[in-house]
C-alpha positions as CSV (number, residue, x, y, z in Angstrom):
1,X,-12.0,-3.6,35.1
2,X,-13.3,-2.9,31.5
3,X,-16.7,-4.4,31.0
4,X,-17.2,-5.4,27.4
5,X,-20.1,-6.8,25.3
6,X,-19.4,-8.9,22.2
7,X,-21.9,-8.5,19.4
8,X,-21.7,-11.3,16.8
9,X,-20.5,-14.8,17.4
10,X,-19.7,-16.1,14.0
11,X,-16.2,-17.3,13.1
12,X,-14.4,-14.1,13.8
13,X,-16.6,-13.3,16.8
14,X,-15.7,-16.6,18.5
15,X,-12.0,-15.7,18.0
16,X,-12.6,-12.4,19.7
17,X,-14.4,-14.2,22.6
18,X,-11.5,-16.6,23.0
19,X,-8.9,-13.8,23.2
20,X,-11.0,-11.5,25.4
21,X,-11.3,-14.2,28.0
22,X,-7.5,-14.3,28.3
23,X,-7.0,-10.6,28.8
24,X,-6.4,-9.2,32.3
25,X,-8.4,-6.2,33.2
26,X,-11.3,-7.2,30.9
27,X,-14.6,-8.8,31.8
28,X,-16.9,-10.1,29.1
29,X,-20.3,-9.3,30.7
30,X,-22.7,-9.9,27.7
31,X,-22.9,-11.7,24.4
32,X,-25.3,-11.0,21.5
33,X,-26.1,-13.0,18.4
34,X,-29.3,-13.8,16.4
35,X,-28.5,-17.5,17.0
36,X,-28.9,-18.5,20.6
37,X,-26.0,-20.5,21.9
38,X,-26.0,-22.2,25.3
39,X,-22.3,-23.0,25.3
40,X,-21.5,-19.7,26.9
41,X,-21.7,-18.8,30.6
42,X,-22.2,-15.1,30.1
43,X,-25.7,-13.5,29.7
44,X,-26.8,-14.1,26.1
45,X,-29.1,-11.7,24.1
46,X,-30.6,-12.3,20.7
47,X,-31.2,-8.6,19.9
48,X,-29.0,-5.5,20.2
49,X,-32.0,-3.5,21.6
50,X,-32.4,-5.9,24.5
51,X,-28.7,-6.0,25.1
52,X,-28.6,-2.3,25.4
53,X,-31.6,-2.2,27.7
54,X,-30.6,-4.9,30.1
55,X,-26.8,-5.2,30.1
56,X,-24.3,-2.8,31.8
57,X,-21.0,-2.5,29.9
58,X,-18.4,0.1,28.9
59,X,-17.5,-0.9,25.4
60,X,-18.8,-3.2,22.7
61,X,-17.1,-5.2,20.0
62,X,-19.1,-5.3,16.8
63,X,-18.3,-8.5,14.8
64,X,-21.4,-8.9,12.7
65,X,-21.7,-8.9,8.9
66,X,-20.7,-5.7,7.3
67,X,-24.1,-4.6,6.1
68,X,-25.2,-4.5,9.8
69,X,-22.3,-2.4,11.1
70,X,-24.1,1.0,10.7
71,X,-27.3,-0.1,12.4
72,X,-25.5,-1.8,15.4
73,X,-22.9,1.0,15.8
74,X,-25.4,3.8,15.8
75,X,-27.5,2.0,18.5
76,X,-24.5,1.5,20.7
77,X,-23.2,5.0,20.2
78,X,-26.6,6.4,21.2
79,X,-26.1,4.7,24.5
80,X,-22.6,6.2,24.9
81,X,-20.6,3.0,24.3
82,X,-17.0,3.0,23.1
83,X,-16.6,0.7,20.1
84,X,-14.4,-1.8,18.3
85,X,-15.8,-2.4,14.8
86,X,-14.4,-5.1,12.7
87,X,-13.2,-4.0,9.3
88,X,-14.4,-2.3,7.2
89,X,-16.2,0.2,9.3
90,X,-19.3,0.0,7.1
91,X,-20.6,-1.1,3.7
92,X,-19.8,2.3,2.1
93,X,-18.5,5.8,3.0
94,X,-22.0,7.3,3.4
95,X,-22.7,4.8,6.2
96,X,-19.2,5.3,7.7
97,X,-19.8,9.1,7.7
98,X,-23.0,8.6,9.8
99,X,-21.0,6.5,12.3
100,X,-18.2,9.0,12.5
101,X,-20.6,12.0,13.1
102,X,-22.4,10.1,15.8
103,X,-19.2,9.0,17.5
104,X,-17.9,12.6,17.5
105,X,-21.2,14.0,18.9
106,X,-21.1,11.4,21.7
107,X,-17.4,11.8,22.4
108,X,-17.0,8.0,22.0
109,X,-13.7,6.2,21.3
110,X,-14.1,4.1,18.2
111,X,-11.5,2.1,16.3
112,X,-11.8,-0.3,13.3
113,X,-10.3,-3.8,13.3
114,X,-7.5,-4.0,10.7
115,X,-5.8,-6.9,12.4
116,X,-2.8,-7.1,10.0
117,X,-1.5,-3.8,11.6
118,X,-0.8,-5.9,14.7
119,X,0.9,-8.8,12.9
120,X,4.4,-8.9,14.5
121,X,6.0,-9.3,11.1
122,X,4.3,-6.1,9.9
123,X,5.7,-4.2,12.9
124,X,9.1,-5.6,12.2
125,X,8.9,-4.6,8.5
126,X,7.7,-1.1,9.3
127,X,10.7,-0.7,11.7
128,X,13.1,-1.9,9.0
129,X,11.7,0.5,6.5
130,X,12.0,3.5,8.7
131,X,14.3,6.1,7.1
132,X,14.7,4.0,4.0
133,X,13.6,5.1,0.5
134,X,10.8,2.8,-0.7
135,X,10.6,2.0,-4.4
136,X,7.7,-0.4,-4.5
137,X,5.3,-2.5,-2.4
138,X,3.7,-5.8,-3.6
139,X,1.1,-7.7,-1.6
140,X,-0.4,-11.1,-2.3
141,X,-3.5,-12.2,-0.4
142,X,-5.1,-15.3,-2.0
143,X,-6.9,-18.4,-0.9
144,X,-9.9,-20.7,-1.5
145,X,-13.4,-19.2,-1.3
146,X,-14.9,-19.0,2.2
147,X,-18.7,-19.8,1.9
148,X,-19.4,-17.7,5.0
149,X,-18.7,-14.5,3.0
150,X,-21.9,-13.7,1.2
151,X,-22.6,-10.0,1.7
152,X,-19.4,-8.5,0.2
153,X,-16.8,-9.2,-2.5
154,X,-13.1,-9.7,-2.3
155,X,-12.4,-5.9,-2.5
156,X,-14.3,-5.2,0.6
157,X,-13.4,-8.4,2.5
158,X,-9.7,-8.8,1.7
159,X,-8.3,-5.9,-0.4
160,X,-9.1,-3.4,2.3
161,X,-6.6,-5.1,4.5
162,X,-3.8,-4.5,2.0
163,X,-4.8,-0.9,1.0
164,X,-4.6,-0.1,4.7
165,X,-1.3,-1.9,5.0
166,X,0.2,0.0,2.1
167,X,-0.6,3.3,3.8
168,X,0.4,2.0,7.2
169,X,3.8,0.6,6.2
170,X,4.8,3.4,3.9
171,X,3.4,6.3,5.9
172,X,2.2,7.7,2.6
173,X,-1.1,8.4,1.0
174,X,-2.3,6.8,-2.3
175,X,-2.7,9.3,-5.1
176,X,-3.6,7.1,-8.1
177,X,-5.5,3.9,-8.3
178,X,-6.4,1.3,-11.0
179,X,-8.5,-1.7,-10.1
180,X,-9.1,-4.7,-12.4
181,X,-11.6,-7.3,-11.1
182,X,-13.7,-10.2,-12.2
183,X,-16.4,-12.6,-10.9
184,X,-15.7,-16.3,-11.5
185,X,-17.4,-18.3,-8.8
186,X,-19.1,-16.0,-6.3
187,X,-22.8,-15.6,-6.8
188,X,-23.1,-11.9,-6.3
189,X,-19.6,-10.2,-6.0
190,X,-16.1,-10.0,-7.4
191,X,-13.8,-12.8,-6.3
192,X,-10.6,-11.9,-8.3
193,X,-8.8,-8.6,-8.4
194,X,-5.5,-6.9,-9.1
195,X,-5.0,-3.4,-7.7
196,X,-2.3,-0.9,-8.7
197,X,-1.4,2.3,-6.9
198,X,0.9,5.3,-7.1
199,X,1.9,6.9,-3.8
200,X,3.8,10.0,-3.0
201,X,7.5,10.2,-4.0
202,X,7.0,8.0,-7.0
203,X,6.4,4.9,-4.9
204,X,4.3,2.2,-6.8
205,X,2.3,-0.6,-5.1
206,X,0.1,-3.5,-6.1
207,X,-2.2,-6.0,-4.5
208,X,-3.1,-9.4,-6.0
209,X,-6.1,-11.0,-4.3
210,X,-8.6,-13.8,-5.1
211,X,-10.8,-16.6,-3.8
212,X,-9.7,-18.9,-6.6
213,X,-6.4,-20.3,-5.2
214,X,-6.5,-23.7,-3.5
215,X,-4.0,-22.6,-0.8
216,X,-3.7,-19.5,1.4
217,X,-0.9,-17.1,0.8
218,X,-0.3,-13.7,2.6
219,X,3.0,-12.0,1.7
220,X,4.4,-8.5,1.4
221,X,7.4,-7.6,-0.8
222,X,9.1,-4.2,-0.5
223,X,11.9,-2.9,-2.6
224,X,13.9,0.0,-1.2
225,X,17.1,1.8,-2.2
226,X,19.1,-0.2,0.4
227,X,17.5,-3.7,0.4
228,X,14.6,-5.9,-0.7
229,X,12.3,-7.4,2.0
230,X,10.0,-10.4,1.9
231,X,7.5,-10.8,4.7
232,X,5.2,-13.8,5.2
233,X,2.2,-12.8,7.3
234,X,1.2,-16.3,8.1
235,X,4.6,-17.7,9.1
236,X,5.5,-14.3,10.6
237,X,9.0,-14.4,9.0
238,X,10.9,-11.5,7.5
239,X,13.9,-11.8,5.2
240,X,16.2,-9.0,3.9
241,X,18.2,-9.3,0.7
242,X,21.0,-6.8,0.1
243,X,24.5,-6.1,-1.1
244,X,24.1,-7.4,-4.7
245,X,27.4,-8.1,-6.3
246,X,28.5,-8.4,-10.0
247,X,29.0,-12.1,-9.5
248,X,25.3,-12.4,-8.8
249,X,25.8,-13.0,-5.1
250,X,23.9,-11.1,-2.3
251,X,23.5,-11.1,1.4
252,X,20.5,-12.7,3.1
253,X,19.5,-11.7,6.6
254,X,16.6,-13.2,8.6
255,X,15.2,-10.3,10.6
256,X,14.1,-10.9,14.2
257,X,10.3,-11.2,14.6
258,X,8.8,-11.9,18.0
259,X,5.9,-14.2,17.1
260,X,2.5,-13.5,18.7
261,X,-1.2,-13.8,17.8
262,X,-2.2,-10.5,16.1
263,X,-5.7,-10.5,17.6
264,X,-4.2,-10.6,21.1
265,X,-2.1,-7.6,20.3
266,X,-5.0,-5.7,18.7
267,X,-7.4,-6.3,21.5
268,X,-4.8,-5.3,24.1
269,X,-4.4,-2.0,22.1
270,X,-8.2,-1.5,22.1
271,X,-8.4,-1.9,25.9
272,X,-5.5,0.6,26.3
273,X,-7.3,3.0,23.9
274,X,-10.5,2.9,25.9
275,X,-8.8,3.3,29.2
276,X,-6.2,5.9,28.3
277,X,-7.3,7.5,25.0
278,X,-4.0,6.4,23.3
279,X,-5.1,5.1,19.9
280,X,-1.6,3.7,19.1
281,X,-1.6,1.7,15.9
282,X,-5.3,1.2,15.8
283,X,-7.2,2.1,12.6
284,X,-9.6,5.1,12.9
285,X,-12.9,5.5,11.2
286,X,-11.2,8.0,8.8
287,X,-8.6,5.4,7.9
288,X,-11.3,2.8,7.1
289,X,-13.2,5.4,5.0
290,X,-10.0,6.0,2.9
291,X,-9.7,2.3,2.2
292,X,-13.4,2.0,1.3
293,X,-13.1,4.9,-1.2
294,X,-10.0,3.4,-2.7
295,X,-11.5,-0.1,-3.0
296,X,-14.5,1.4,-4.7
297,X,-12.2,3.1,-7.2
298,X,-12.9,6.6,-5.9
299,X,-10.4,9.3,-5.0
300,X,-9.1,8.9,-1.4
């Protein structure tokens, strides 16, 4: 039985709690948040220090605001805990480097929560693209502004998902980056951005993201030598377009996607990682550092 502690019970933290309670071989033994909540039956702590002093557990899930990731992670690592840290791993690469060094020195298993890797439609798309020559990748991730996001802008909150997906889907590294951003409604950070990339083998990619759109949209479009693919991350549907003819006709194929909640798949992978050391498709600290560098306009 893997004993876990959940640190952070905001919107995403509550989703983690819900899923953890359904997993076999997992026991949630402690919860921690600055806001006390009597709705839970598990021991509840309002400070990480007290949690680490009084609770016995094997691994922790860190689902607190990004600016607290380093502080919480270092305290847990000092106690020898394996960690799941929600994306991004930290506010910047300097903080991420501190977490990485501490994890290495303690021999801890640490992964970063890039949930879209575990979206079934992403898995299906990645399988379809295997051995195909990719020409371009276009990702759209837009929606209305979430008031709960105050400590970071759209590049750190949303675009990192898609920078990671571009690398994950293509299996290639990003060599060139151009980022155009603006601040329209957010008090402190950018809320509107278009990112352009050049990968290996002349592959080009782009990300359109904002908090200005009145509806949520999450799509990936990939052009290859053989076919064109449209993936809807919310509906978990994947369509292939191919065999274009001179009479403007073409073939449409709806690809098989076994629908499942991505967070369930991701947390199952984390449990397997802690128990066996098999990281599978989980993002590493190094992966997250690459996305942080790129989202900041630095060389990866």
